[in-house]
matplotlib code that plots the C-alpha trace (Angstrom):
import matplotlib.pyplot as plt

x = [-106.3, -104.6, -105.7, -104.5, -106.3, -105.0, -104.4, -102.7, -101.4, -98.7, -97.6, -93.9, -92.5, -88.8, -87.1, -83.7, -81.8, -78.5, -75.3, -72.5, -68.8, -68.7, -71.6, -74.1, -77.7, -78.9, -82.6, -85.2, -88.4, -91.9, -94.4, -98.1, -100.8, -103.6, -106.8, -106.3, -109.0, -107.0, -106.3, -102.9, -104.3, -105.5, -102.2, -100.3, -102.4, -102.1, -98.3, -97.9, -100.1, -98.0, -94.8, -95.7, -95.6, -92.0, -88.8, -87.0, -87.6, -89.7, -87.6, -90.3, -93.5, -93.7, -96.7, -96.1, -98.8, -99.2, -101.3, -102.4, -102.2, -105.2, -106.7]
y = [-36.6, -33.2, -30.6, -27.3, -24.0, -21.2, -18.2, -15.6, -15.3, -12.8, -11.8, -11.1, -9.5, -10.0, -7.3, -7.5, -4.5, -5.1, -7.2, -7.0, -6.9, -10.7, -10.6, -12.1, -10.7, -8.2, -8.4, -5.9, -7.2, -5.8, -7.8, -7.3, -8.8, -10.4, -12.1, -15.7, -16.7, -15.1, -17.6, -18.0, -16.4, -13.4, -13.0, -13.3, -10.6, -8.3, -8.9, -7.9, -4.8, -3.7, -4.5, -2.3, 0.7, -0.1, 1.0, -2.3, -5.5, -8.2, -11.3, -13.6, -13.7, -15.6, -16.7, -17.1, -18.9, -19.4, -22.4, -23.5, -27.2, -28.3, -31.6]
z = [-20.0, -20.3, -22.9, -24.0, -24.1, -26.3, -24.1, -26.3, -29.8, -30.9, -34.4, -34.8, -37.9, -38.6, -40.7, -42.3, -40.9, -42.6, -42.0, -39.5, -40.3, -40.7, -43.2, -40.8, -41.0, -38.4, -37.7, -36.2, -34.7, -34.2, -32.0, -32.0, -29.7, -31.7, -31.0, -30.0, -32.6, -35.5, -38.3, -39.9, -43.1, -41.2, -39.4, -42.7, -44.4, -41.4, -41.3, -45.0, -44.5, -41.5, -43.3, -46.2, -43.7, -42.8, -44.5, -43.9, -46.0, -44.3, -43.8, -42.2, -40.2, -36.9, -34.8, -31.0, -29.1, -25.3, -24.2, -20.8, -20.1, -18.1, -16.9]

ax = plt.figure().add_subplot(projection="3d")
ax.plot(x, y, z, "-o")
ax.set_aspect("equal")
plt.show()
């Protein structure tokens, strides 16, 4: 039976940079490598701490994981 092994975890902050001429949002992104063992709560706290250093408003926080599939 196949299993997955978490290889890497990244934290991506999405900031609202403004709107275009059609009124659609324009986003700016910042991506940080994190420990694969980081919990969602730890990532969320780190994201808010990092966002407080930015001039743009934080729109959302994303977690991107890479898993290996092994037998």
